[in-house]
N, C-alpha and C positions, 0 to 999 in steps of 0.2 A: 505496500499500503504505500511504505514511502516515496519508492520509489516511482508509482502510481503518479503522486500529487507531486514530487522533483520535474515527471514531462511535463505536467500539467502546468505548473510553475513558469518554467523556460516557456511555453507557448504563449502564457498569459502573458511575461517581460512584450513579447514580440508584437502583438498583439497591442499595447498596450501604450509602444510607442509606434506602431504606427496610424491608431485612430489619434494619437495626444497629441501629436509631430505639431509644436505649433509656437515659431518664436514668438518670442513678445509681442505683441503689438505697436509700431511704431505708428499709427495713421493716427490722423488728428481727431478729438472727438468727436467731430463731424459726422465720422462715415460708423460710428457705434450708435447704435439705438441705449437709452438707458430707461433702466424703468425708474422715475422721480418718482419720492413719498409724497401724497399730501397730508401733514400731517392731521389737518384738521379731520379726512375721510377716519384717518385712521387712528383716532382717538377716539373717536365714535362707533366706527365697530367695532372695535377688537372691546371696547366696554363694555357692549353688550354681547359680546358671546363671552366673554369674562362671566356674566353674572347665567347666562342661561347656561354655561358647562358648572359653574357653581353649584348651583342650585339640584343639573342636571345630578352630579356626584351626588349629593345628600340625599336624595330619591330612592341612589342605586343605594345606599347605604339603610336608607326608612324601610325597602325591599327585604334586605341582610339582616331585618331585625338588628342594626348597626353595623359600628365594624367587627366587635369580636366573631360575628355571625360572617357577615364578608371573608373577614383571614376564615373560620373556619370550614368556609365552602369551599374555597380554594384550596386549601388545605384537602380537605376529599377527593379535591378533583384531583390532586395531586397524586395523593396514596389508588387511589382506582379510580375506574371512568365511570364511578355512579356518583358524583359530585359535578360530573358534567353538563349534566342538566339543569340546574343552578344559574347558569351561566350561556346558557341556547339560548339566544336567538340577542345577544346580545351585541355584536359586534357593533353596531347600527348607534345604539348610544352611546359605545364605548367611544365613534368617532370625533365626539361632544365631549364627554367626562374629562378623555384622559390627555384634553388639548389645552389644560388651563394651566400647566405647570409653565409648558415653553409659551402659551399665549401671552403670558406674566410677563416671561424673564423679555421678551420680545415688547409689550409694553415697556420696561425697563431701559433697556437702552437705546429705546429709539429719543425716550424723553433724557436720558443723561446725556445723550449727545446733542441735545438740544439745547440742554443746560448748560453742560459744560462744569468748568470750576471745580469743586469737591466731588460731586455726581463720579465723575471719570478720573476717580482716583484708585489707587492699588484696593485702599481701605472696602470701597463701592463695592468694586471688580469681586473681590471674596466672599463682599457675604452678600450680595446680590447672588452667586453661585452655591455660598452657604444654604440659602434660604431657598435658593430652586429646591434644590435636592429634602429638602423634607417637604419640599410642598408635594414632590414624584411621588418620596414617596406614598405619600397619603393618596394622591390621583394615579395609580397604576396600580406602584412600587406593591402595594398589599396584598396585589394578589397570588404573590410570589414570582414575578417575571425580573432577573436581576437585568436581563439585558435590556430590558426595553428603559430601565432608572440607570441603566449606566448609555445605552446611546443617547437619551435624553437629555442627561447630565452634558459630552460631548456636545451635543447640538449648540444648547448653551456658555457650551465654554468658546467655541464660534461666535454665537452672537455676540457673546463680550469682547472678544479679541477680536471683531472686526468696529465695535459702534460702544463700546466702552475704551478700554485700552489693550494694546498686546499683552498679552503675554507671555513670562519669561519660560525661558526656561525651566530658570527652578522653580516657578510657579507649577510649570508642567509634570517636573518631576514629583517636588508635593505630593500633585493630585492624581497621580498612577501608584504610589502605594498607600494615598487613600482607597482607590478605585480596587487593589488587593484584600485588605482589610473591608472597605465595605461589602463585597462581595464574601470577603471568609468568612464572618461573620453573619451575614445577611442571612446567608444558607445557612445556618444550626440556625438561629432565629426563627426563621420562616420556618422550618422540617421539623421541629421539637412541637409539642404536644400532648398538654394533661391528660389523661386519663382515666377512668374509675376500676379498681380493682375489685378483687371478687369480695376482699375483706371489708370493707365499703370505704378503703382509702383512696389514695392518688399514685401514680406513677407517670411518666415521663418517658416515653415516647417518641425513635425519630421515625420521619417517613421513608427516607433514603435510609436503604443496607446494602450502600459502596461502601469498600475499607481501600480507598485510597488515600490519600493525604489527602487535605482539602488544597494546600498550594498545585497537586499535581492536580487535582481535580480540574481547577480554574483555568490552569494551563493545558493541559490536552482532552480536558474532556467541553466545558464552557467554551474555550476558547478556538481549538485546532480541531474534535468531535476525531480525535486519532485513534482513542478503543473504540467506535461502534465503529467506523471505517474499515477498519482490521481485519473485528471483528467478521461486521459481510463477507468482504473479501475471503475471510477460510472459511463457512457455512461455504461460499459457492465452491468456490474451488475441490472441498473434498469429493472423490470419486462417489459415493453416497450419495452427491445428493439430489434431492429431487426438486429445487428451484426451478422456475419457468418464466426465463427476463419479461417485463410487461410490456417490454416496447413503447412506450412511451406516454402506456396508462397511465402508472402515477401521474406524470406529468399534467393527461386529462384532470386527471382527479382532485389533482394543489387544485388545477385553475377553476375547477367548481365551485371552488369557496367565494368566491365574489357575487356570487346569483345565492341570494338565501333563498333556504330551506323550504319556504313557502314556496318562492317559486315554482323549484324543480316539482314540489305536489302537487302545486293548484296548474304551472302549464305543461310541465310535461311528466305530467302522474308517476315518478319517480321519486326516488330517492337519489340522494347524492351521488354521484360516481364514488366505487371506494377508492383512497388515493394511495402514498406510500407507504400506511404504518400497515395497510391490509400486506403489501407485498414483504417487506420490511419482518412482518409476523410470520409470514408462512418461510418466508428464508432461512431465521431465525429459530423458529419450533417447529418445519414443519408443513408440506402442503395440506390445507385445510384448518390449520390448526387457528386463525386468525377466525374470531367473533365478536361480530360489533359488540360492543359498550359491554363484554363478559373478561374477552382475554383478545387484547393487543399491547403492542409495545409501541407505547408514543415517544420516543425516541426522538432527537433532529440528528440528522444525518448531514444534511449539511451539502454543497456542489456535489463536491464529488461522491455520496455516499450515493445521494441523492441517483446518480448515474450511473452509479454500481449498482440500481436496481432495473434502472430499464433500459440500460443498454450491453452492460456487460465489463469488463475490466480494462477493454483495449477503450472504448468513450470516455475512461474520465479523464488522460491526458485533457479532450478536446472539450468535455465538457468550460475549460476553466478559456475557453473565446470568450466568452460569455461578461466574465471577471475583466478580461483585459478589454474586451467593448464599454466597456461601463467606466473601469475606472479613466478611461481614453476620452470618452465624453468629460467628462468630470473635470478634468486636469482643461480639456480646451476650457469650456465654460471658465475658468480662473482667468485664464489669459484675459477675456475681453468685458468682465465686468470692473470700472468703475469704482472706490470704495465709496461712494456715493450709493449707489444701486442697492435699492431695496431687495431687489434679490442675493444679496448675500443674509436680509433673515433668512434665506433655505439655504443656501449654498450647504451647510455641514449638514444637513440631514438629508444634500445627495453624496454627501463623506459615507457619514450613518448607511445609505443602500447599497457603499459596493461590500462593507464590511460582513454587513447581512445577509447580500450575494452569496458569499466564500466559506460561512459561520452556518450559515440556515436550509429549512427546503422553500422552492419552490411559493406553496404553500402562505411562508411565514413570509417572505418577502414580498409576495400579495397582501398579507395581513397589516402587514408595517408599515407596506406605500395608501395605504386605504384609512388605517387608521390615525396613524402618527401628523401624514404629511397635510392631508387633502382638509380641515379647516386651516391654518396656517396660510395652506397656500392660496384659498380663498381671498381672504384677510390682504394678505399680500397685492392676489391680484386688485381688487376693487379699491384699491386703498391708493394704486399706483397709477401714476400720467405715463406714457410711452415716449416718448419722442427721441427725437433724434434733433442734437442741437446743432445749432447751425453753423457754416464753415466759419463764420466770425469771429467764434471763440476760440479757435484752432490759434489765433493770435495771443498767445499764453504767453505767460513770463516765465523761467525756468521752472520757479521755485511753484508755482500755480500746475503746471506741466505735474511738477513730480506729486502736487499733491492728488493728482485725477491720475494718475499711469494706473493699466490694469495691476488685480492685485495679488500678480504669481510674484513681481514686482516690490511690493510695495510690506505683503506681510507672509512670511515666509513657512509662518507653523505650518499651515496645512496643506 
């Protein structure tokens, strides 16, 4: 599996360099379309969105009987498939409720950039990110998804970097240490719960029976998927293996999540098509072992793992073409944006999407795109005026020209 990933990374590098190759643009501002944010519209629409998002999350908590009930349902969903019904059909409401933290960060960043002074200090930057982390845990993090929290924090840090003040290497290093500690201790906190014993007392049980060390799990499981990918390959290559390649069926099943279950039943008269969970369960435990809602292996297999399930080992390196194409497009975008362009508020989430493509399955990528990007994208679009500055603006002083140069030259961190 390591060799397959190595060849895949080489292919990724070639594709990324071809698609993303672009010298920093030396053209005048008049040759680029700029999204100029309208502050009045922005404050108005994002204020409404924040109120609706907050109220929606409170109603979600109420539906589960409070925060404790919400957490208990999420833990049950992690432990068995029995708790899945508690969250079924909530994809649409999550688009609204779980956007609250990033919308709040966007609001603060634009306001701080507008006011300047102490609002753009290092203290304001650190405070805003810490507050964001707390809010993010409440609005989505309590479902037990560390990846959602980490990716959201990365997005917030990117907004702060571009709109408040550049994040230094020292802060980045400290932030990485903080993230590792968070992933470690949050996993321990979420995966333990108090249960009653037969003697009338209580004890603590853990939802996960993983024997790896926490750091090992973070590096190899959460960030690499190396364990599950290697195991899939091992099971597939056994002489007695009865697994039949899905030949794209798993990809189609993942894409089916775009349509709600009600549409599949009402319009097509059928349940959603089975996805990569069915294929992986049959591979790991034997053909026919998958029983929806009763026996299934809801793990995350990553770009290479899902390619393995669909088309076998030979296809794995070529699946990295998708990653190279995505990263190349994101790099090209970085060459074209001025530091005042409102699309910068969204740019870090496109970087997040590249990480998600590598470490998640197609269903996760689509879910991430719809849930996390939809509402912030709508706010930015309706609050921006698209214009092509006149060529008269090209006669800028060298200092002004430096202030308006593309992001790749003025902001190197991302």
